[in-house]
C-alpha positions as CSV (number, residue, x, y, z in Angstrom):
1,Q,205.8,4.7,128.0
2,M,206.0,6.3,131.5
3,I,205.9,9.8,130.0
4,R,203.2,8.9,127.5
5,E,201.0,7.6,130.4
6,I,201.5,10.9,132.2
7,K,200.7,12.9,129.1
8,K,197.4,11.0,128.6
9,L,196.3,12.4,132.0
10,G,196.7,16.0,130.6
11,F,200.2,16.9,131.9
12,K,202.5,18.9,129.6
13,S,205.5,18.8,131.9
14,V,207.1,16.4,134.4
15,E,209.7,16.3,137.2
16,L,212.3,13.6,136.6
17,G,212.8,11.7,139.8
18,Y,215.7,10.2,141.7
19,G,214.6,6.8,140.5
20,L,215.3,7.6,136.8
21,T,217.9,5.1,135.5
22,L,220.4,5.9,132.7
23,D,218.8,3.5,130.3
24,L,215.7,5.7,130.2
25,V,217.5,8.9,129.5
26,P,218.0,8.6,125.7
27,E,214.3,8.1,125.0
28,I,213.4,11.0,127.2
29,I,216.0,13.2,125.5
30,H,214.5,12.2,122.2
31,M,211.0,13.2,123.4
32,I,212.3,16.6,124.6
33,E,214.0,17.2,121.2
34,K,210.7,16.5,119.5
35,N,208.9,18.9,121.9
36,E,206.7,16.1,123.2
37,I,207.4,16.9,126.9
38,I,208.8,19.7,129.1
39,I,211.0,18.9,132.0
40,A,210.0,21.3,134.8
41,S,212.3,20.1,137.5
42,V,214.8,17.3,138.4
43,H,215.0,15.6,141.8
44,N,218.6,15.0,143.1
45,F,220.3,12.5,142.5
46,C,219.3,12.1,138.9
47,P,219.9,9.9,136.9
48,V,220.7,7.1,139.4
49,P,224.4,6.7,139.6
50,V,225.5,3.6,137.7
51,W,226.9,1.9,140.8
52,A,223.8,2.3,142.9
53,P,221.4,-0.6,143.2
54,F,218.5,1.8,143.3
55,G,217.8,5.6,143.4
56,H,217.5,7.5,146.7
57,P,217.6,11.2,147.5
58,E,220.0,10.7,150.4
59,L,222.6,8.4,148.8
60,F,224.9,11.1,150.1
61,E,224.1,14.1,152.2
62,L,225.0,17.7,151.5
63,S,224.9,18.4,155.2
64,S,227.0,15.5,156.3
65,T,229.7,16.1,158.8
66,M,231.7,13.3,157.2
67,T,234.0,14.8,154.6
68,R,233.9,12.0,152.0
69,N,230.1,11.8,152.3
70,R,229.6,15.5,151.8
71,E,232.1,15.8,149.0
72,S,230.4,12.9,147.2
73,A,227.1,14.6,147.7
74,V,228.5,17.7,146.1
75,S,230.0,15.8,143.2
76,Y,226.8,13.9,142.4
77,T,224.7,17.1,142.8
78,K,226.9,18.8,140.2
79,A,226.1,15.9,137.9
80,T,222.4,16.4,138.5
81,I,222.7,20.1,137.8
82,E,224.5,19.4,134.5
83,F,221.7,16.9,133.6
84,A,219.0,19.4,134.5
85,A,220.6,21.9,132.2
86,R,220.7,19.2,129.5
87,V,217.0,18.5,129.7
88,G,216.0,22.1,130.0
89,A,214.9,22.1,133.6
90,K,215.5,25.2,135.7
91,V,215.1,23.6,139.2
92,V,216.9,20.8,141.0
93,V,215.0,19.7,144.1
94,T,217.2,18.3,146.8
95,H,217.2,16.7,150.3
96,A,219.9,18.2,152.4
97,G,220.3,15.2,154.8
98,R,219.7,14.5,158.4
99,V,221.2,15.3,161.8
100,A,223.3,12.4,163.2
101,M,221.0,11.4,166.0
102,D,218.5,8.7,167.1
103,N,215.4,8.2,165.0
104,F,212.8,9.4,167.4
105,T,210.3,10.4,164.7
106,A,209.8,6.7,163.8
107,D,208.7,6.1,167.4
108,L,206.2,9.0,167.2
109,V,204.8,7.7,163.9
110,E,204.3,4.2,165.3
111,M,202.5,5.7,168.3
112,C,200.2,7.6,165.9
113,H,199.4,4.4,164.0
114,E,198.6,2.8,167.4
115,G,196.3,5.6,168.4
116,N,198.6,6.9,171.1
117,R,199.3,10.4,169.8
118,F,198.0,12.0,173.0
119,D,199.7,9.6,175.3
120,P,202.1,11.5,177.8
121,R,205.0,9.3,176.5
122,F,204.5,11.0,173.1
123,D,205.4,14.4,174.5
124,K,208.3,12.9,176.5
125,I,209.8,11.4,173.3
126,K,209.3,14.7,171.5
127,T,211.1,16.7,174.2
128,K,214.0,14.3,174.3
129,M,214.2,14.4,170.5
130,M,214.3,18.2,170.3
131,E,216.9,18.5,173.0
132,Q,219.2,16.0,171.3
133,R,218.8,17.7,167.9
134,Q,219.6,21.1,169.4
135,K,222.9,19.9,170.6
136,K,224.0,18.3,167.2
137,A,222.5,20.5,164.5
138,G,225.1,23.3,164.4
139,K,227.8,21.1,162.8
140,H,225.4,20.2,160.0
141,V,224.7,23.9,159.3
142,T,228.4,24.5,158.8
143,A,228.8,21.5,156.5
144,F,225.8,22.4,154.4
145,S,227.1,26.0,154.0
146,R,230.3,24.5,152.6
147,S,228.3,22.4,150.1
148,I,226.4,25.4,148.9
149,D,229.6,27.4,148.5
150,D,230.9,24.5,146.4
151,L,227.8,24.3,144.3
152,L,227.1,28.0,143.6
153,P,229.5,28.4,140.7
154,E,228.0,25.4,139.0
155,L,224.4,26.7,139.6
156,K,225.4,30.1,138.2
157,K,227.1,28.6,135.2
158,Y,224.0,26.7,134.1
159,G,221.3,29.1,135.4
160,I,219.9,26.4,137.7
161,T,218.1,26.9,141.1
162,L,218.9,24.5,143.9
163,A,215.6,24.1,145.9
164,I,215.9,22.7,149.4
165,E,213.0,20.4,150.3
166,N,211.3,20.2,153.7
167,L,211.2,16.7,155.1
168,P,208.7,15.1,157.5
169,S,211.0,13.9,160.3
170,W,212.5,16.1,163.1
171,E,215.9,14.5,162.4
172,S,215.9,15.8,158.9
173,F,218.0,18.8,158.0
174,P,217.3,21.7,157.8
175,S,214.5,22.6,160.1
176,E,212.3,25.5,159.1
177,H,214.2,27.9,161.3
178,E,217.6,26.7,159.9
179,L,216.2,27.0,156.4
180,E,215.2,30.5,157.1
181,M,218.7,31.3,158.2
182,I,220.2,29.7,155.1
183,M,217.9,31.8,152.9
184,V,219.1,34.9,154.6
185,Q,222.7,33.9,154.3
186,Y,222.3,33.0,150.6
187,N,220.0,35.7,149.3
188,T,220.4,34.6,145.7
189,P,218.0,33.1,143.1
190,E,220.3,30.0,142.9
191,I,219.3,28.9,146.4
192,M,215.6,28.6,147.1
193,Y,213.0,26.6,149.1
194,W,210.9,23.6,147.8
195,H,207.7,23.0,149.8
196,D,206.4,19.5,150.1
197,M,202.8,19.9,151.3
198,G,202.5,16.3,152.6
199,H,205.8,16.7,154.6
200,G,204.7,20.0,156.0
201,Q,201.3,18.6,157.1
202,I,202.9,15.6,158.8
203,R,205.3,17.9,160.7
204,E,202.2,19.8,161.9
205,Y,200.4,16.6,162.8
206,L,203.3,15.4,164.9
207,G,203.4,18.8,166.7
208,F,206.7,20.1,165.3
209,I,205.4,23.3,163.4
210,S,202.5,25.2,162.1
211,H,202.4,24.2,158.4
212,E,200.8,27.2,156.9
213,R,202.6,29.8,159.1
214,W,206.0,28.5,158.1
215,L,205.1,28.3,154.5
216,S,204.1,31.9,154.7
217,R,207.4,32.9,156.3
218,L,209.4,31.1,153.6
219,S,207.1,31.9,150.6
220,K,209.3,34.7,149.2
221,K,211.9,32.1,148.5
222,L,209.5,29.4,147.2
223,A,210.7,27.8,143.9
224,G,208.0,25.1,143.8
225,M,205.8,22.5,145.5
226,H,205.3,18.8,145.8
227,V,201.5,18.4,146.1
228,H,199.9,15.4,147.8
229,D,197.3,14.9,150.5
230,V,197.7,13.4,154.0
231,D,195.6,11.5,156.4
232,G,197.3,11.5,159.8
233,V,200.9,10.3,159.0
234,R,199.8,8.6,155.8
235,D,201.0,10.7,152.8
236,H,201.2,10.8,149.0
237,L,197.4,10.6,148.8
238,V,195.7,12.2,145.8
239,P,194.5,15.8,146.7
240,S,191.0,15.6,148.2
241,H,191.6,12.1,149.5
242,G,193.1,13.3,152.8
243,K,192.7,16.0,155.4
244,I,194.7,19.0,154.0
245,N,192.6,22.1,153.5
246,F,193.9,23.1,150.1
247,N,192.0,26.4,150.1
248,N,194.4,27.7,152.7
249,F,197.4,27.3,150.3
250,K,195.9,28.9,147.1
251,E,198.0,32.1,147.3
252,Y,201.3,30.2,147.6
253,A,200.5,27.8,144.8
254,R,199.6,30.6,142.4
255,S,202.9,32.5,143.2
256,C,205.4,29.6,142.7
257,N,207.0,28.5,139.4
258,V,206.6,24.8,139.5
259,I,203.8,22.6,141.0
260,V,204.4,18.8,140.9
261,L,201.7,16.3,141.8
262,E,203.4,13.5,143.7
263,P,201.0,10.5,144.2
264,A,201.9,7.1,145.6
265,P,203.0,4.4,143.2
266,G,200.1,2.4,141.9
267,T,197.6,5.3,142.3
268,P,194.7,4.6,139.8
269,A,194.7,6.9,136.8
270,E,191.1,7.9,137.5
271,H,192.1,9.1,141.0
272,L,194.9,11.2,139.5
273,A,192.5,12.8,137.1
274,E,190.2,13.6,140.0
275,G,193.1,15.1,141.9
276,V,194.2,17.3,139.0
277,K,190.7,18.6,138.5
278,F,190.3,19.3,142.2
279,I,193.6,21.2,142.4
280,R,193.0,23.3,139.3
281,E,189.5,24.2,140.5
282,T,190.6,24.9,144.1
283,W,193.6,26.9,143.2
284,D,192.1,28.4,140.1
285,L,195.0,27.2,138.0
286,P,195.0,27.2,134.1
287,E,194.9,24.0,132.1
């Protein structure tokens, strides 16, 4: 029923998310076999492990410095890669994890909600956050490289690309600079970048990066995009319902292989239809 609702909105392909439970898989496989739907991408970890009470993209972390956590992340990512091959997807989107540090971004987001984005305390928190991250990130770079080394044979075996998603918090791993270094280290089609437009815009709003400049720098390794709009720090809005200037991202959208609309749960169907129409017209995309 979920897939049929999506198809009614005019979509011919979907991304299977990290909330997909095992009981839904047989019906989806049946629809794929009948050529009723195309699976463009799969979001790690998918399907939800049977022991987990709910799906989450960071049940385990590929960049964890704790050996058991990292090895579990590798194991379940391999399962997602095998599942992606089974459903015909070519891309597995993944979160890499977070740096083991205090959650300063939550404080910044709360200050934004309170209208205190330009308060001097905002910059003090940001400076402290960046200093702490700088001291601790190196170990996560090493751990993540080990995970990629472990996953590359599986990726090559199935012809799957692992696309590393940018995340909105400063504690998340990797940063854009770290991601750029990883892309140089692993100059292979099996390791690519996945750009989440909402996350990039929030990072800019919080003063971490220039959204468009970093996408430009990473665009040669771009496997796909999650598309949603943002108003301040409120994301997963339908395109044209927020503040992103989508015209500035047209060239990147037209050059990547997979574009996934990622609205908030409960978004009305008519709003989704508006968003799809807006994106296709703004980016001059085919039906």
